[in-house]
N, C-alpha and C positions, 0 to 999 in steps of 0.2 A: 725897410732898413737896407741901406746900401752895403753890399759886400766889399771887403777891402782887397779886391783883386789887383795884382800887380804885374800880370803878364797874360798873354794869349798863347795857347799851345795848339798848333795844327798837328793832328794825328792822322797818319795815312798808312797805306799798305806797303809802299816801297817797291822798288824794282831794280833790276840789274842795269848797269850802265856800260858794260863791256862783256865780251864773250866769256871771260874767265869767271865772271860773277854769276852766270846763269845757273849752274848746278848747285852751288852753295845757297843761292837765293831760293831756289825751288825746294831744296831740302829744309830750309827754314819754314817755308810756307806749309809743307806737308808733314812736318814733324809731328808724330803722334796720331796722324790720320790714316785710315785704312785705304790708302791709295797705292795701287801697284807701281812698282818701279818702272814698268813699261810705260805707264801713263806719264810719269815724271819726264822720261826721256822723250816722249811724244810732244809734250808741252815745251820742252827745251828747244825742240826744232822750230817751234813757232817763234821763239826769241831769236834763234840763230838766223831766221829768215830776215830779221831786222838787225843783223850784225851784233846780236846780244844786247841791244839797247832797248829798254822799255821807255816809253815816253812819259811814264807817270811822274817820275821825280822832277823832270823839267816842267811838267804841267803844274805841280805843286809849287815850284818856285814862281811861276807866273801868277798863280792864284795869290801867293803871299805878297808879291809886288803890288798887285791890284788891290788887295785888301789893305795893305799899309797906306796906300794913297787914299782909299775910302775912309779909313779911320782918321787920318790926318785932317781930311776935309770936315770931319764931324767933331774934331777936337778931342779924340780919344788917344791919349798919349801913353799907350802901353806897348812894350816890346813884344814882338811876335817870334816865337820859337817853333821848331818843326822836328818831330820825331816819328820814325816809321816802326811798323811792326816787324818787317821781314828783311829790311836792308838799310844801309846807311843813308841818312843819319838815324841810328837806332835810338829807341826811346830812352834806354838807360843812359846813354851818352848825353842825350839832350837834357834829361832831368839833372844829371850831374853838373852840366854847364849852368843850368838854371840855379841850382843850389850855390854854385860858386859865385854867381852874379847876385846872390842875395834874394832871389825870388822865393816867395813863401806860399802864394795862393794864386793858382792859374785857372783860367777858363779854357776849356778844350773844345775845339771844333773837330769832329770826326768827319772824314771825307766819305760819308755814307748817309743816305737820306732816309733809310728804312730800319725798322727794328728787326734784328735777327741775332743769333749767336755770333756769327762771323762779322756782322756789321755794327754791333754795339757791345754786347757783353764781353766778347773776346778782347776787344780793344780796352775795355775797362780792366780786364784781368791782366793784359799786357802792361798797363800803367801801374797796377799794383805790384807786379813782378819787378818792374823797373824801379819803383820806389823802394822795394825791399833791397835791391842791389845797391842803391845809393845810400840807404840808411836814414838815420834820423833827420839829416839835413834836407832830405828830398821835399820838394814843395807838395802841398795838397793840390789836387786837380779835380775840378767840377766840369762835367761835360754839358754842352748845350743840348737842347731838345732836338729830336728828329724833326724834319721839316718837309716831309713828303706832301703836306697839304698847305704849305705856306703859299700865299697868292703870288709872290714874286718867283718862287721856284716853278710854279705852274706856268706863269707868264713867260719866263725865259724858255721853257720847253716849247710852249705854244709858238713862240717866235721862230725857233729853229725848225719845228715841224711844218709850220706854214710855208717856210721857204722851200723845204723838200717837196711838199705837195705841189707847189707852183711849178716845179720842174717836170711834172708828170701830167699825163692826160687827166681830165676830170674823172672823179669817182674812183680814184686809187684807194686800195685798202691800206690800212696802217697796222703794222705789227709792232707793238711795244715789247721790247725785250728787257730782261733782267737776268742776272746770273742765277742759274739753277742752284738749289741747295737740297740736301737730303731731306726726305719727308720727315725723318726723325727730328730734324731741326725745325722744319716748317710747322710741324704740329704744335710746337711750343713757343710760338711767337706770332706777331701780327704782320709778318713780312708780306704774305699774299694779299691780305685785306688792305694794307696800306698801298701796295703797288696797284691793286685794282682801283682804289680810289684815285690815285694819281692819274691813271690812264683815263678813268671816267671824266675827271675834271678837265683834262686836256681835250679829250674828244668832244665834250660838250662845248667848250670854248671854240673849237674849230668846226663845229656843226658836222662832225663825222658820225653818221648813224651807227647804232650798236651792231648792226650786221656787217659793218665794214672795218671794225677794229677788233683786236684780240691781244691779250697779254700772253706772251710766250716766253720761253726760257732758252738759255744758251750756256755754253762753256762748262757743262757738267764734267765732273771727274769722279773719282771713287771707284769702288768695286762694281762691276756690272750687276751683281746680285742685289745691291742696295737700291731701293726706290728713291728717285729724285723727282723734283718738280718737272712736269711736262705740260704741253708739248714742246719739243725742241724746235728751234727756228727752222732748221732744215726740213723736218717733217711737216711743219706748218706751211712752208713754201710749196712743197709737193701737193699738199691738200688743196691749197688755193688754186694751184695750176689745174688740178683735176676738176675744179668747179668752174673753170673758165676765166679766172682772174688774170688780167694781163699787166697790171701795174701795182707796185707795192712800195710804200715808204716803210723803212725799218727805223724805229725810234728807240734807241737804247736808254730809256728813262731810268733804268736801274743803275746806270753809271753816271758819274759826275764829270768824267773827262774821257777823251778818246785814247784810252790806254790799250794794252795788248789784246784783251778779249774783243774789243771793238775793232781794232785794226785787222786782226787776223780772222776772227770768227765771222765778222760781218763784212768788212771791206774786201776780204779775200774769199773765204769759203762761201758765204751766202751770196755774194755777188756772182761768183762763178756758177753756182747752182741756178740762179735766176737767168743768167745768160744762156745756159744750156737748155732751159725750159722756155726761152723766148719771152721772159717776163721783164718788163721795164722796172728798174729798181732805183730808189734814191735813199741814201742813208742820212737821216737827220743828225745834225751836230748835237753833242752833249752840251750841258750848260756851261762847262769850262769857266771862262772869266766873263761871261755875259754880265753886263752892268747890273741887271736886276738881281742876278744871283749873288754878286759881290755885295750889293746893298742889303740883301737879305741876311748875309752873314753878319754884317755890321749891326743890323737891327737885332739879331739874336743876341749878340754881345751886349748891346745896350739894354736888352731885357734883363740880363743878369746883373749888370752894373747897377741898375736903378731899382730892380725888383718890381718893375711895372706890371700892372694887371692887364695892360693892353697887349695881348699876345695874339697876333693875327694868325688865323687859320680859316680855310674855307671848306665847304663840302659837308659831308655827313658826320664828320668827327671834329672834335675840338682840338685845341693845341695839346701836344703831347706833354708828358711829365718831364720835369727837370731831373728828379732823382728816381732812378730805376728801382722798382720793387725787388726784393730779394729773389723772387722766383721768376724774374723777367728774362725771357729769351734763353731758357735752359736748353742744353743740348745733350740728350741721352745718346751716348756713343752706340751706334748700331752694331749688332752682332751679326756674324756671317750666317746666312741661311743654310740649312742642310742641303747637300747636293740631292738632285732628283734621283729617285731609284732607277 
């Protein structure tokens, strides 16, 4: 049966676009989370390093422009709306505009390839909160499936990583990076398993042997007493150096665009560390608006429009579910550990 969708909603994280936005934006991001104020101010300095402008909003605009052209070529005549979790355009404002435009049933693309509380369930909660703000006229919203093992997502990453490898001597190592999350979150979702599968599929396509690649993490926040996913990219670089590795590609496959964590944590901090250690480094581009990535989004939309059974996925797992189970990606809030005696 064909669903009667009448719009597409792009749901993203959001980011400041001037210096005065930075602190209010970060307060939105960290509201209700056990993150020290000192960490908020530390991250704020990362944004001030770029004059308070996060590139993520502009990158979403570019993605929407590319997607609209792709949809038009395929004869999909649905309007595309955009709402953010943490900064303008905010989801509630977008849903209110959609309601005013008569939209009743939208398909949502989340700018996140993997299952986790922050990458999926929290976005769904944000949509529910925005719907409650708008009231009965708010459109219903169905999210598209996660796509970590879609062949076009893999191929787009392979293309960029191959380019990065070509800039370094043969036999470079590859460090696949993703945003670290608390262990209390990771233990209740498939984030690590899905990331590991993405990395394995890419490495296999590039003929990178298993002893020359590793999934590592970056950009952790939170209280020092709370365990988060490791190893950190900086620690990994030091470990590789101690083993005599002299060249490294860093591939941020956990991110869809070159936003702040990529620009600062990798292009600044990781690059400086590699230079200090005498290690040649090349950072692979994220999928961004790669044509294969844009065509993948269009294909996922077509899946839901037609309810097709041809749902492409490669590797050890099949295509992910459309409707998330009730207990999917739960996030037990960590409690502070007692101080050491």
